N, C-alpha and C positions, 0 to 999 in steps of 0.2 A: 504494500500500500504506500502511496506517495506520502512522505513524511514532511515535505516542505510546506510552503504556503498553499493553501487550498486554491484550486482553480475555480473560477466562477464566470458566468456570462455577464458582460457589462450591462448595466441598467439601460432601459430603453432611451432615457434622456441623454446618456453619454453616447450611445450609438448614433442618435440623431445629430448630436453636435459634431461628431467625427465625420459623418456623411456630409454635413453642411460645409465643414472645412475643406473636405475633398472636392466638392463641387466648386467651391471658390477657387481652389488651386487650379483646377482644370479650366475654369473660365478665364482666369488671368493668363494661362498658357496660350489659350486660343487668341486672346486679344494681342499678345505679344507677337503673334505671327502675322498680324495685319499691319500694313503701312497706311498712313493717312496722308492725303494730299489736300491742302487747304487752298482755296481760291476765292476769297470773299468778293462779292459782286462790286462793292464800292471801294475796295482797297486800291492803293496806288501801286502795290506790288503783289506778285503771286508768291505765296509762301509754301515751300515744298519741304516736307519732312520725310526723313527715313525712319524706319521702324527701330525699336530699341536694339542696340548692339549691332546695327547694320551700318558699316562705314560708307561715307560718300565715296564714289569712284572718281569724281572730278579732282585732279591733282591740285586745283586751286582752292579746294575746300579743306578745312581742318576736320579730320575724323573726330566725331564726338557723339556721345549718346544722345539720340533724339535731336541732333543738330539740324539747323534750318539754313537754307540758301535762298536769298531773296533776289528776284529778277525784276527789273523795271517792267511795268505792265505793258508798255509799248513794244517791248522786245520779247514778250512771252505770250503764248496763246492762252485763252481762257478755257480751262478744261472742264470745270464743274462749278455749278452755282454755289456749292457749299463743301461737301465732303464726299470723296470718292474712295471706295475701298479697292485695293489691288489684291488679286488672289495670291495664295501662298507660293505659286510658281516663281514669282519675282523674289520673294523672301529667300527661297532655297538657293537662288543664284547670288544672294548677298549684293544686290544692286540697288543703289540709291536711285530715286526718281528725280530726274532733272528735266526741266522744261527749257527748251532753247528756241532760237529764232525760227522764222518761217513756219510756225504752227506745227512743229514736229514734236513727237514724244520720244524720249530716249531713255534707255537703261543699259548701261555698259555699251553705249554707242548704237543700240538697236531699239526697236519699238518697245515701249515700256509696258503696254497692256493697260492703258487707262482710257476711259471714255466717260460719257455723261450718265449721270443718274444711277450709279452703282452697277453699271454694266462693265464689261471688260472684253479685251481681245488679247491674244497671245503676244508675248514679247518678241516672238519670232516673226510677227507680221511685217510685211514689206509694203512700200507704197505702190500705187497703181502702176507707176512707171518702172518698178523693180529696182530703183536706184538707192533705196534707203528705207528708214522707218516710215510708217504712215503718218499723214497729216491728221490733225484733230478731226476734220470732217470725214476723212476716210475711216479712221478708227471708230467714230460714232456710227458710221454706216454699216460697219461689219460687226459691231459689238454684240455680245451675247449676254443675257442677264446672268448675274452671279448665281451659280447653282448652289442651292442650300442642301439638297438631298437628292440622291440618285433615285429616279423612279424605276420601280421594277418593270421588266418587260413582261407583257401578258402573252404567254405562249399557250396556244390552244391547238386542237386537232386540225384546225384549218390554216394554221400558220405556215406560210411558204418559207422554205429554207434555201439560202445561198451561202457561199463561204469562199475561203481561200485556202489553198494547200501549199505547203513548202517544207523545206528542211534546211535550216531552222524556220520557225514561223513566229516566234515571240516578238520579233521586231516590227511586224506588219502594222500599218496604219489604216488598212482598208476597212476593218470593222467600224472604226470611228466614222468614216465618211458614209458608208452605206447605211448603217443603222440610223444615223442622223437624217439621211434622205428619206428612209422609210417612215420615220416618225413625222417628218415635215409634211409628207403627203398622206399620212394616215393609213399607210399600207400595212396589212397584217403579214409582214415579212420579218425575218431575222437573218443576220449575216454573222457567220461563225468561223473562226480560224481552225484549221485541222492540220495537225502535225502528221505528215505522210512522208515516209522514207521512199527512196527510189525502188527498193525491193517490194514495197507494198502498193505501188502506184496503180498497177493494173487492177488489183482486187479492190482498191479504194474507188476507182471509177465505176466498176461494176456495182459496188455497194451504193454509191450515190444514185446511179441509174435505177436500181431496184427500189430504193427508199423514196424515190420521187423528189429528190433534190432538184431545184429549178436552175441553179447556176453556180459555177465554180470559177474563181480566178486562180491562176497558177503563178508561182514565183519560183525562184531558184530552188532546186535544179531541174524542175519538171517540164519546162516549156518545150524543149526539143523532143523529149520522149513522147509527148502527147500527140505528136503528128501521126503516130501509128495506132492511136487508140480512139479515133473519132470516125464517124460515118461520113462526114463532109467537112470541108474547111473553106475559109474565105481565100481570095487571091492574095491578100496581104499576108496571111499566115503562111501560105505556100512560099511566097517570095522570101519572107523574113526567116523562114525555117524554124519557127517557134510559135506556140500557142499560149496565150495568156488568159483566154476566156473560153469557157465551155458553157453551152446552152443545152439543157436537157429538155427535150420535148415531152409533154405529159404522156403517160402510158406505162412507164416502168419497163423493166426487163420482161420479155425480149422486144416489146413493141416500140418502146421509146427510142428515139434516135438522138445522137449527140453531135452537135455542130461545134467545130473549133474556129476560133477567130483570134486576131491580134489587133488590139485597139490602140497600140502605141503610135502608129503612123498618123491616124486620124486625131489622136490626142495632141500630137506635136503641132499639127496645123491649126487645130481649134485654139490652142493656147496663143498662137500668133494672132489669130483673129480677135481673140479676147483682149489683147493688149494693143490692138490697132497697128500691128507690124505688117507691112505689105509683104505678100508672097513674092519671092525673087523670080518672077516669071521672066524668062529670056536672059537670065544673068548667071554668073558663076557663083557656086557655093562651095566652101571648103569644109570638109567634115573631118574632125579629129577622132580616130578610132575606127576599128573594123569588126567589132563584136556584134552581139545581138541588137543592142540599142542603135548602133550605126546602121545596121540593115533596115531597121524600122524608119530611121530618118531618111535614108537613101530612097526607100519606097515612097515616103511622103513627098520628097523633093521631085522624084521622077514622075509623080502623078500631076504635078502642077506646071510642068514645062520649063524647068530651068535649062539654061543653055549648056552648062557643064557642071559635073560634080567631081571635085578633086578630093580623093580619100587619102588622108595622111595617117600613117600608123607606124609605131615603133618597129613592128615586124612587117617588113615591106611585102612579103608574100601574101599575107592576109589582105592587105590593101589592094593588091593586084587581083586577087580572087574575087573580092567584093565588086571591084570595078567591072570585071568581066561579067559577073552575074547581072549587074545593072544594065550593061550594054545588051546582053543576050535576052534577058527576060523583059526589060522595059523599053529598050530602044533609046536610051538616054546616053548622051556623051559622058563618059566617065573614065577617069584614069587614077591609078594608085601610085603613091610615092612614099619614101621613108620619112619619118618625123625628124627632120633636121632643120637647122636655121636656113639653109639654102633653099629647101623646098618651100618653106613658109614665105621667105622673101620673094620667091618667084610667083607664088599663088595668091597671096593676100592682097597686094595692091590693086588688082583688078577684080576682086571679089565683092559681091554685095552682102554676103553673110558668112560668118564663121560659126560652126556648130561643134561644141565639145560633147562627145558621147562617151568619153572615158571617165574613170573614177578620179582622175587627177583633180585635186582641189576639194574632194570630199573630206569630211572629218576623218583624220587618221591616215590619209593618203598623201603621196608626194605631189606637191603642186606642179602644174604644167609649166614647162619652160618655153614660154612664148614671149618674144621681144615686144614690150609694150609700145614701141615706136611704130610697129606694124598695125596697131589697132587705132585707126583714125576714121572719122566720118567720111563717107556715108556708110561705112561698114556697120552691120548689125551683128552683135555677138550674143549667141544663144547657148547657154550652158545648161544641160539637162540635169545637172546636180541640183538638189534642192536643200541639202543640209551640208554646209551652212547655206542660207539663202543668198549670200553674196560671197562668191569665191574670189580668189586673187585675180583670176582672169576677168571676171565681171567688174571688179573694182578698178583694175587698170584701164579697161575699155571705157567705163563710165567717166573716169577722170579725164580721158581724152575727148569726151564729148560724143561717144558712140551710144546708140540705142542698145539697151541690154535687156535680157530676159533670162530668168532662171527656170529650173525644172518643176517648180511647184504647180503651176497651172497645167503643165502637161500631165502630171500625175493625177490631178483632179479630173481633167477631161477624159483621160483614158478610162478612169473609173466610172465617169458619168455615161460613157458610151456603153460599157458593160451593163450598167444599171438599166439603161433603156432597152438593151437587147432582151433582158430577162423580164422586165415588168411591162414593157410597152408604154410606159409613162415618161413624160419629159422630166429629165433629172433636174433637181434643184441645185444647180452648180454652186451658187453662193453659199448655200447651207453646207454642202460637202467641203468647200474650201475652208469655211470657218472651223468645221470639225477637224479637218486635217491640221490646220495651223495650231489649234488648241491642243492637239495631241503631241505636237513636236516638243 
């Protein structure tokens, strides 16, 4: 028998007091995670505060707890009539919120994620011209209400299923875009990521067909292998040699048929149209890279009547093979050459557009070695990398006055085309873009 002090249950009033203290601690912790931006309507300055313990990133400011930086009203945009909350995403990146000239919002040099009336946009947002953070007007137009609680998805026996397969698959942003689009249109659909290995691909496709799945997107490494697992395919998929979208006709196994498509080429062109960039009809285009993404870009360019496609790649043989494929299959003038300074100096001065389809400039990758002096107007520079939203290539081109475009819109539009293939409904592109940006 226990010989020490007897154990007893705390009285109810003590337990209640402890629970009250615990709730207060949790409430203070939540409040510390929020930044406050003060912009009084009648004040002569805009007062910007960083959250507790979060240092300002501007070198001209002294790091201090809850320090404030004042900006003359004529030099700073008016962001909110009173107080705007910024989601924890910014706090996690330890970025002070600074308002600078020309109506732009900055956090660590990029979009801060602030807009009017308690709404927000991701700090990864870029302006409509793709050259930097969004203006206040652009941020307000794209903003989403601050989410207070995740609403449960109502799955029923009538819910239609779509998804994405890959190995790995945890990095995918597609569920965010598609589920936001389904919700916006009130469709009883759900989009799910499936981890499928190469060894299980064939049985997975048979299972999707038998289970009545309506659509599947494919990512690495399954796109080429799907060419042998469909009943029909689009011309784009055949030329590119890869399938990224499967559409299952209703009926199930064995009656249902599977159609393969590749939406990258159309997504590439739709993004240009979305940003008012003219199609280089009758002009030369230089393409960096010769992989699957390059084949999609070459297919898109060949369909709009460019005068010549110059494919530049580190491995020259792959550039030559893709150029020959473009000439034979599409009848477009194309040539391949190695990625050297001499090749770029010969090709770029008379080109209307430069398209980067390589991973150079992506987070964790080696930047592209392109002489910035070759990037001069009227050249348009299109980098299909979307993370980061501004690569070194785009930064150098924009500094020289070139029109630039990153890969964010291409990713959104290729997903929107798949959405329309499956549902027959017009995709809410703006909703999908907002969901993608918020997920980054």
